[in-house]
N, C-alpha and C positions, 0 to 999 in steps of 0.2 A: 389359660394361655395355650395357644397352639404349639405343637412341637416344631422344632427348627426346620424340618424338611417341608412341612406344610407352609411355613412362613416364606421360604425361598420360592416355592411354587407360586404362591400368591404374588410375590414381587415380580416374577418373570411374566406373569400373565397380564399385569396392569399396563395399559398403554402409556408410552412416554410422551410428555408434552414437548415435542420437537417442532421447531418452525423451519420448514424447508422453503427455499426460494421457488416462486411459482414458475419462473421461466427456466425450466430445466432443459438441458440439451437431450434431444432424443437420440438414443443409441440404436444404430442399425446393425442388425445381426444378419450376416450373410450365411445362407444355408449351403454348405458345401457338398452334402451327400444326403440322399434319402434312402432309408432302409426299406427295401422291398421284400415282400414275402417270397423267398426262393424255394419254398417247399413245392414239390411236384404235385400236379393234380391227383386226386385219389383215383385209384384204378376203378374201372367200371365194375359193377357187381357181376359176379359169375352167374351164368345161368345154371340152373340145377342140373341140366343134362350135359354140361361141358366140364370135363375134368380140368384140373389146375395146369397140367402140362400139355394141353391140346395145341396142335400147330396153328389153328385159326386164332386162338387167343394170343399166342406169342406174336403172330404177324400183326394183329390189331394193336398190341402194345408197342411194337416196333414202329408202326406207322405214326402213332401218336407221339412217340419220342422224337421222330424225325421232324414232325411239325414244330415241336418246341425248340429244337436245336438249330435247324438249318437257316433261319433268317439271320442269325448272328455269325454264321460261319463265313470266313473270308476265303474265297477261291483264289488260287494263284493267277497272276496275269496270263493272258493268252500267249504271249511271246515266250513264256517259260515252259509251256506244255510241249513236250517233245513228241513229234510225230513218229510213228514207226517207219524205219527206213524202207525204201523200195527194194523189192527183191531184184536179183541180178538181171532177170529177163526184162522186167519193166524198165529198169534203169538203162539197159543197153538200148531198148527200143526208143526211149525218150532222147537219148543222146544222138542216135543215128537219124532220127526224124527232125532234130533241131536244125533250123537254118543257120545257126551260129557256127556249126561245125561242117558246113557243106564244102568250103574251100579254105585253102591255107594261104592263098596269094595276098589277100587283103585282110590281115588279122584285125586291124582296128575297125574296119567297116563291118566285118562279120560279127565282131563282138557286140555291135549295137543293133543287129537284126533281132527279131523276136525269138524267144527261146523255144517256141512251139509254132507249128504251121498255123497260118491264119484261118479263122473259122468262117462259116457262111455269113455270119453277121458282119464280120470285118470286111469281107468281099462286097457285101451289099452297100456298106458305107462308102467304100472306094468307088463303086459304080455310080453312086448318086452324087457325091460331092467332090471327088478328086479332080475332075475336069475344071470345076470352078476355081479350086485352089491353084492349079497349074496355070490357068489363064490369068489370074490376078498376079502371079509371080513372073509371068513372061516366059513360060516353058512350053515346048511343043505338046500338043494334046494327045499325041500317039502314046501307047503304052511304053513304059521305059524299058521293057524287055526287048524291044526292037532296036534299042540304041547300042552302038558299039559292036565289037566282034568278040564272041566268046564270053564265058561267065566271069572272066577276070576284069571286065570293064566295070568300074564302080558305078557309072550312071545307070546301069541296068537295074539297080536295086533302089532307085529313087522313089518309085511309087510306094513301096512298102515303108520306107523311112518317112516319106511325107505323110502317109496315113498315121503312123505312130506319133508324129509331131503334133497332130491336132487332137490327140486323145487324152486331154487332161482329165483328171479324176472328177467325174460328174456323178454326184450321189443319185441322180435319177436314171442313170444309164447302167445297165448290167454289163454292157460290152466293155466299158472302160475299167471295170473292176476285175476283169480276168487277169491272171498273173502275167501272161506274156505281153499283153498290151500295157498294163500298168508299169511293169519294169522296163519295157522297151521305151516308153515315153520318158520316164524319169532318167534313164541313162542318156537319152539324147539331150535333155535340158542340162544335165550335169556337164556334158561336153560343150554345149553351145555357148554357155556363159563365158567360158575362157576363150573360145574362138572369137567372140565379139570384142572382148577386152584387148586381145592381141591385135586384131584388125584395126581398131581405132588407135591403139598405141603406135603402130607403125605409120599409120596415115598422118596423125597429128605431128609426130616427130619430124616427118619430112615436109609437111605443109607449113609448120611454124618453126623454122630452124633456130630462131633466137628466143624461143619461149622456154621457160622451165617447166618441169612436169606438173607443178601444182595447178596452173591454169588449164593444162591439158586434161587433168582428171576432172576438173569442173565441166569442161566441154563434154566429156564422155558421159558424165552423170546427167547433164541436161539433155543429151540425145537419147540415151537408153536407160535412164532411171525408171523405176517401176511405175512412177506416176504418169509418165508420158507414153508407156507402151500401149495402153488401150487406144490412144489417139493414132498411133502408127498402124495398128491393125485395122482401124476404121478407115484410115486413108488408103489402104491397099484393098479395101472391100473384103477383108477376111473375118470381120467381127461376127458375121452370121454363121460362120463355121465353128467359131469358138462358143458363142452364146446363141444357139438356134431358137430358143424360146424366150429370150429376155431382150429388153431394150437397153443397149449399152449405156445410153446417156442417163437412164433413170436408176441404174444399179448403184448401190453404195460401194465405197472404195474397197472394203474388205472382201466383197463378193466379186469385184471386177478385176482387181489388180493381180492376185495370185494366179488365176488361170491365164490371164494375158501374158504374164511374165513367163510361165512355164511353156506356153505354146511358142512365144517369140524366141526363147532360147533354144527350144528343141528344133524349131524350124531351121535355125542357122547351124545347129549341129548336123542336121541331115544334109544341108547344102554343102557344108565343108567336107563331109565324108564322100559325097558323090562327085563334086565338081571342083573343090579346092578353094583357096582364099580369093582369087580374082572374082569368082562368082558371088562370094559373100559381099564384096564391095558393090557389085552391080545391083544386087537385090536391095542392099541398104539404101543406095542413093538413087536408084531408078524406080524400083517397085514401091518402096516405102516413101521415096521423095524426101529423104533427110537433107537438110541444108546446113553445113557447118558454119556458114556466115549469118545464119538467122539471129535475130536480136535476142531470142530467148536462150541461145547457146553460148553467149559471150561470157567469159569469166569476169569476176568482180575486179575493179581497178586496184592496182597495187603500187606501192612506192618501189620503183625499180632503179637500181644503179645503172650507170651508163655501161652498155655492152661494148667492150673494147676488142672482143675476139672477132676473127673472121668467120665467114660461112663459106661452104664449098661453092664452086662456080655454078653448079647445076641448080642451087637454091637461090642464087643471087638475082637472076634475071627476072624470074616470075614465080608466083605462088603455084605450087603443084596442085593439080586436081586429082579426084579419085581415079579418073581414067589413067593418069600418068602412073599412079601407084599400082593399079591393078595390072596394067599392061607391061610393066617394066620387066625386062629379062636381062640379067647381067651378061656382059660380053664373055666370050669363051676364055679369054686370057685375063679375067678379072682376078685381083688379088684376093678377094673375099667372097664368101657365099652370098652376102647381102651388102654389096659395096656402097650403095646409096644410103642404107640405114647406118652403116658404120660411119660414113662421113657426116651424117646428121648428128651422131653422138660424139664423134671425135673430129672437130674441125681441123683444117690444115695447120693452123699456127701452134698447135700443142707440142710440137717437137722441141720447143725451148725447155721443156721439163726433162728431156733426156740428158744423160751425162752427169747426173748428180750421184751422191753417195749411194742412194737406194738402188740406182740402176746397176751399179757395180757390185754392191754387197748383197742385196736382198733378192734382186730379180732372178739370178740363176737358181737360188734355193726354191723360190716360188715356182719357177717353170719346171724344176725337177720334180717337185711334189705333185704338180698338176699334170705331169706327163707331156709338157710342151717342149718344142714344137712338134706337131703331128707330122708324120711322113706324108708328103704330097707328090703326086706325079705331074710336075710342071714341065712344060716344054722348054722353058728358058730358066736357067739357074737364077738369074737376077730376080725373077718373080718370087721365088722361094725366099731369097734373102730379104727382099722388100717386105714380104708378108711377115717374116719373123721380127723385123724391126718394128713394124706397126703393132704386132702382137705384144712385144715388150713394152711399148709406150702405153698401149691399152691396159696392160696389167698394172703399170704404175698408177695410171689414172683410176683404176678400180680400187686400189688400196689407198688412195689419197682422200681422206675424209674432207667434207666441205668446210670444216673449221679451219683448214690450212690456207686455202686460197679463194674462199668464196667471195670476199669483198672485192678482190682484184678481178675476178672472173664470175660475174653474176650467173651466167648460163654455164654452169660448170659441168664437165663431162660425167663426173661420178653419178650425178642424179639422173641423167638421161640413160646411162648404161644400167643403173639400178631399175629404172622404170621398165625398160625392155626385158631385163632379166626376171623381174617379178612376174610379168605376163607370160613369158615363155616357159618358166619353170612351172607355173600353174597348169599350162596346157600339156606339157610333157608328162607331168605326174598324173593328170586326169587320163591321158591316153594309156599310161602304164596300168593304172588301176582298172580301167575298162577291160583291157586285154587279160589282166590277171584274174579278175573276179567276174566270170561270165554270167553268173546267176544272181549277182547282187543288185538290189534296187539303187536308184540314184541317190536317195537320201542317205543311205548307208555309206555309199562311196563319197558323198560330199563331206560327211562327218570324218571319215578316215583321211580324206584329203586335207581337211582343216587341221586335224591333229598332227599330221606329219609335217606341215609347214608352219606350225606355230613359231612365234618369235624365239622362244627359249630353246626350241629344238633346232631351228634352221641355223642359228648362229653357232649352236653347239657342234654341228658337223664341221664347221670351219675351225672351231677351236680344238677339236679332236686331232686335226692335222697340224696344230700349232702354227697356223697361218695368221692368227690374230696379232702375233708379235710384230708383223711387218706392216701393220696399218699405220699410216702417217697422219697423226693428229696435229692440230695447232698447239703451240706451246702453252697457251693459256688454259686449255681444257684437257691436256694429255693425262694429267694425274687423275682427274675425275673420271674420264672415260675408261681408264685401265683398271680402276679399283672399285667403281660403282657398278653393281650388277644391273641396275635399272637403266643405266646409260650404255653399258657394254653390250648387252644382249641385242638391242635394236641396231647398234652400229655394226656389230659383226654380221648380223642378218643382212644388212644393206650391202656390205662388201660381198657376201655370198651371192646375193642377187646380181650385183654388178658383174661378177665373174661369169655368171650364166648369160647375161646380156652380151658380154664381150665374146663368149664362145659362140653364141648364136650369130652374131654379126660376122665373125671371122670364118668359122668352119661350118655353121649351120646347125640344124636341130640334132643331128646324130651326136655332135660333140657335147651338147647340153645333156643328152641322155648318158653319155659316158661319164661326165663330171658328176651327175646326180646319183647314178646307181653303181658306178664302179669306183670312182675316186672318193666321193664323200659318203656313199652308202646311205642314202636317205631312208631306205627301207629297213636298215639295220638287220640285214640277213647274212652278211659276210662274217666269217670267224674273226674274232679280235686277236690282236697280237698279245702273246703272253709276256 
């Protein structure tokens, strides 16, 4: 008889008669890691004549180690690699030769000139193509240096700015990659987009005095949305200057639209800097042939309540054209800086809102916080008094949320003042950033502009002055708007913009700058009260 240990071994080795099901589920095992041999390659054999510490052997080993290590090494991004600063002499030479610092009379215009003198390649492009661009836009073909008297005439710099406007970043062109051309072009389109928005805002508010801003925004988008900009460039015969080697109709959208948008915006930035807003209207409606009554520019149909309010006499008889808006000059004894725009936003019948509790209780505190009324040198004292009355009415309408009287007055003043204020604050801040950051490219300025005017910040400037307590809400929504952050931030932002629109209509652009940078401190550079 076998010993017990052997018997156990024999039992364990015999196969067990188990019947397993034939359709077994296959188990998938996912391999998560693979072990690789990390041992370095063996060093090459030493030649008998080479000692162990010879320099050539050490250099050879170092080269082999670099080959093994460098493919997996992550280099820092190019934007984080600091360049050595220029020495004082080169920095002084660069500043003194920069066209941006040649004069102090026109700071905004000179901040958009190139940061370095134009090269021979730039002058060659201007000699070949600039006459074609000026002829298409309806400008005299003579060099712009012959226009006006003295260097303080902004039209004398039109040739340089027009050249920069067409230099969108082309991968096949080395000329457009140079720093002064690339930055000059991007700074122009950064300014031009807000110029176009303000121009159409003022035009449509006066052309359609009974329309709310919603349909107006649709009209603007249909006229200058990025999809239609290539069509306008082709209508003005400028597409060959933007795409000299491509057929515009055969290009795909992502190759066609961004350059068209950049050139179109930059073009109006240059025209605004040299000739002002009336010339912007002429080029839009004459050179490009835009038609606000075209079928493609009409807004979608809406259910509209009956408009019971009046319109001003100058809007009642006929619809204003672009020539009326461009050629309008306020009379010398006008109450406001932009009287017709003010009447488009605040129609005559709105005086029935005066004399309520807000007018006596809140209006003096709001005017004291905003520094109103401003001292004006009027010939007749009654003009000053009438302006202050209209200013007080405009302030009450700026603080009256649409939830209060929107159904009784479908075309309510608050929304129209907010529309003007949004566009003028965009343009004023863009001009401020261009003059403050002379060397910054347009994309950086656009990002800074966006961050400074975000919803949560723009309303916060108003709330820091404790002015949000004076907003008049409808009784049904007052509790929600005062305690819900998602509703409060946009509503305070819209009041902030309505104040800027009112300041622009009554006192002009300087007062918008005062409100934004002195009263509300949009740049957050003033010391805070302890």
